[in-house]
C-alpha positions as CSV (number, residue, x, y, z in Angstrom):
1,M,0.0,0.0,0.0
2,T,1.2,3.4,-0.8
3,D,0.7,6.6,1.1
4,E,-0.1,8.6,-2.0
5,P,-3.1,10.9,-1.6
6,Q,-6.2,10.0,-3.5
7,K,-6.5,11.8,-6.9
8,K,-9.7,13.8,-7.3
9,P,-11.2,14.3,-10.7
10,L,-10.5,17.7,-12.3
11,N,-14.0,18.6,-13.2
12,P,-16.6,16.6,-11.2
13,P,-20.1,16.8,-12.6
14,K,-22.3,19.3,-10.8
15,P,-25.7,18.2,-9.7
16,P,-28.6,20.4,-11.0
17,A,-29.4,23.3,-8.7
18,L,-32.2,22.7,-6.3
19,S,-34.2,25.6,-7.8
20,Q,-34.0,24.0,-11.2
21,E,-35.2,20.6,-9.9
22,V,-38.1,22.2,-8.0
23,G,-39.1,24.3,-11.1
24,A,-39.1,21.2,-13.3
25,K,-41.2,19.2,-10.9
26,A,-43.7,22.1,-10.6
27,A,-43.9,22.4,-14.4
28,R,-44.7,18.7,-14.6
29,K,-47.3,18.9,-11.9
30,L,-49.0,21.8,-13.7
31,R,-49.0,19.9,-17.0
32,A,-50.5,16.9,-15.3
33,Q,-53.3,19.0,-13.7
34,R,-54.2,20.4,-17.1
35,H,-54.4,17.0,-18.7
36,V,-56.1,15.1,-15.9
37,T,-59.2,14.1,-17.9
38,Q,-57.0,13.0,-20.8
39,T,-54.9,10.8,-18.5
40,V,-58.0,9.2,-16.9
41,W,-59.5,8.2,-20.2
42,F,-56.0,7.2,-21.5
43,G,-55.5,5.0,-18.5
44,L,-58.9,3.3,-19.0
45,G,-58.2,2.8,-22.7
46,M,-54.8,1.3,-21.9
47,M,-56.4,-1.1,-19.4
48,G,-58.8,-2.2,-22.1
49,L,-56.1,-2.6,-24.7
50,I,-53.9,-4.7,-22.3
51,G,-56.9,-6.8,-21.3
52,W,-57.9,-7.5,-24.9
53,S,-54.4,-8.1,-26.1
54,V,-54.1,-11.0,-23.6
55,A,-57.7,-12.3,-23.8
56,I,-58.0,-12.5,-27.6
57,P,-54.9,-14.8,-28.3
58,T,-55.9,-16.9,-25.3
59,L,-59.5,-17.4,-26.5
60,L,-58.3,-18.1,-30.0
61,G,-55.9,-20.7,-28.6
62,I,-58.8,-22.3,-26.8
63,V,-61.1,-22.3,-29.8
64,L,-58.4,-23.8,-32.1
65,G,-57.5,-26.3,-29.4
66,R,-61.1,-27.5,-29.0
67,W,-61.5,-27.8,-32.8
68,L,-58.2,-29.9,-33.0
69,D,-59.3,-32.1,-30.0
70,N,-62.6,-32.9,-31.7
71,R,-61.0,-33.5,-35.1
72,F,-57.8,-35.4,-34.0
73,P,-58.3,-36.9,-30.6
74,G,-55.1,-38.1,-28.9
75,T,-53.4,-38.5,-25.6
76,H,-52.4,-34.9,-25.4
77,S,-54.8,-32.0,-25.0
78,W,-54.5,-29.5,-27.9
79,T,-56.8,-27.1,-25.9
80,L,-54.4,-27.0,-23.0
81,M,-51.3,-26.6,-25.2
82,L,-52.8,-23.8,-27.3
83,L,-54.4,-22.1,-24.3
84,T,-50.8,-21.8,-22.9
85,V,-49.4,-20.7,-26.2
86,G,-52.1,-18.1,-26.6
87,L,-51.6,-16.8,-23.0
88,I,-47.8,-16.5,-23.7
89,I,-48.4,-14.6,-26.9
90,G,-51.0,-12.4,-25.2
91,C,-48.6,-11.5,-22.4
92,W,-45.8,-10.7,-24.8
93,N,-48.3,-8.5,-26.8
94,A,-49.3,-6.7,-23.6
95,W,-45.7,-6.2,-22.6
96,Y,-45.0,-4.8,-26.1
97,W,-47.8,-2.2,-25.8
98,L,-46.8,-1.2,-22.3
99,A,-43.1,-0.8,-23.3
100,K,-44.1,1.3,-26.3
101,E,-46.3,3.6,-24.2
102,D,-43.6,3.9,-21.5
103,R,-41.1,4.9,-24.2
104,A,-43.5,7.5,-25.6
105,M,-44.2,9.0,-22.1
106,R,-40.5,9.1,-21.2
107,D,-39.7,10.8,-24.6
108,E,-42.4,13.4,-24.0
109,Q,-41.2,14.1,-20.5
110,E,-37.6,14.5,-21.7
111,N,-38.8,16.9,-24.4
112,H,-40.7,19.0,-21.9
113,D,-37.9,19.0,-19.4
114,E,-35.4,20.5,-21.8
């Protein structure tokens, strides 16, 4: 071990001033208050979109599985397998829509903060 003093960075990054942070938060709060009805309807619409994006592939998997079970009976249940596949596809679909909306909201927030 050496007794050399720790080297400090020449130009450490400065955190934003408290007044700038408070101003940005206040501006976001005011924008949110102006668009409260839009966000409520947007949230309800998003819940419906997420619900249907999971339900439709799952129900299609069940219907196709029932049809295959009636046409080609066997030891394995097509209904159960396709229900699982439909559920996985529906969950992936819901994740895709949520990630897309999250990216859009973050981009909008970054654009307003600048």
